[in-house]
N, C-alpha and C positions, 0 to 999 in steps of 0.2 A: 704492530700497535698503531697509536694515533700518529706517530712520527712517520711511519711508512706510508700511512694513508695521505698525510699531508705532502709527502714527496711525490706520490703518484699524482695528486691534484696539480702540484707545481709543474710536473713534467707535462701534464696535459695542457696547462695554461701556456707553457712555453711553446709547445708544439702548435697550439691553436693560434698564438700570437705570431709565430714565424710563418705559419700558413697564410695568415691574413696579410702580413707585411709583404710576403712574396707575391701574392695575388694583387695587392694594391700596387706594388712596384711594377709588376708586369703591365698593369692597366695604365700607369702614368707613362711608362716607357712607350707604350703603343701610341698614346696620345701625342707625346712629343714627336714621334717618327711621323 
């Protein structure tokens, strides 16, 4: 139902945010080094 769909969207948002955070973190770490 709608709840399941919302959960899927939330999971995608979490994955996307985690991916961005990791990518940005790697970039910042490289800049510092």
